[in-house]
C-alpha positions in Angstrom: -19.5 170.1 93.6 -17.3 169.6 96.6 -17.9 173.2 97.7 -21.7 172.7 97.7 -21.3 169.4 99.6 -19.1 171.2 102.2 -21.7 174.0 102.5 -24.5 171.5 102.9 -22.5 169.7 105.6 -22.0 172.9 107.5 -25.7 173.8 107.2 -26.7 170.3 108.4 -24.4 170.7 111.4 -26.0 174.0 112.2 -22.9 176.0 111.5 -22.6 179.3 109.7 -21.6 179.0 106.1 -18.6 181.3 105.9 -15.3 181.3 104.1 -13.2 180.1 107.0 -15.5 177.2 107.9 -15.9 176.1 104.3 -12.2 176.2 103.8 -11.6 174.0 106.9 -14.2 171.4 105.7 -12.6 171.3 102.2 -9.1 171.0 103.5 -10.2 168.2 105.9 -11.6 166.3 102.9 -8.3 166.7 101.0 -9.6 169.1 98.4 -7.3 171.7 96.9 -9.0 174.9 98.0 -9.7 177.7 95.5 -10.5 181.0 97.3 -12.4 182.3 94.4 -14.7 179.3 94.4 -15.3 179.7 98.1 -16.3 183.4 97.6 -18.6 182.4 94.7 -20.4 179.7 96.8 -20.7 182.1 99.8 -22.2 184.8 97.6 -24.5 182.4 95.7 -25.9 181.0 99.0 -26.4 184.4 100.5 -30.1 184.8 101.2 -31.0 181.2 100.1 -33.2 179.1 102.3 -31.2 175.9 101.9 -33.8 173.6 103.6 -36.5 174.8 101.1 -34.2 174.4 98.1 -33.4 170.8 99.2 -37.1 170.0 99.6 -37.9 171.4 96.2 -35.1 169.4 94.6 -36.2 166.2 96.3 -39.9 166.8 95.2 -38.8 167.3 91.6 -36.7 164.2 91.6 -39.6 162.1 93.0 -42.2 163.6 90.7 -40.3 163.1 87.5 -40.5 159.3 87.4 -44.1 159.3 88.6 -45.1 161.5 85.7 -43.8 159.0 83.0 -46.1 156.4 81.6 -45.7 152.8 82.9 -45.0 151.4 79.4 -42.2 153.9 78.9 -40.7 152.9 82.2 -40.3 149.3 81.1 -38.8 150.2 77.7 -36.3 152.9 78.7 -35.2 152.6 82.3 -31.8 154.3 81.8 -33.4 157.3 80.1 -35.7 157.7 83.1 -32.8 157.8 85.4 -31.3 160.6 83.3 -34.5 162.6 83.5 -34.5 162.2 87.3 -30.9 163.3 87.6 -31.6 166.3 85.3 -34.6 167.2 87.3 -32.7 167.0 90.6 -29.9 169.1 89.1 -32.4 171.7 88.0 -33.7 171.8 91.6 -30.2 172.3 92.9 -29.9 175.3 90.6 -32.2 177.0 93.0 -29.3 177.1 95.5 -27.6 179.6 93.3 -30.4 182.1 93.2 
C-alpha cells in the first residue's frame, strides 16, 4: 500500500510517477524498497487517469452507505463500515487497470 500512497503523493505534487521518484519517496518514508514492486506499480498506473480513479472511488464510498436502509444502519453499524471500505477498495482497483 505504501507504493500506491507514494505514487499518489507524487501525483498530488504534480511530479511524474517514475521509478526514481517513487524510490526516493519510499526511502524518505523509511520503507524498504522492492524494485519489482516499483516496476509493477509504474506499469499498473501507466495510462490510468488517477484523478478520475480517485473520484470514482470516493463516489462509491459515499454511495454505499446511502443505499442501505435506515433501520439496517442502526442495527449493524460495523457491517456498514465494512461495506464502505470494501466499496472504496473496489474503486481503488481501478488504479490497476
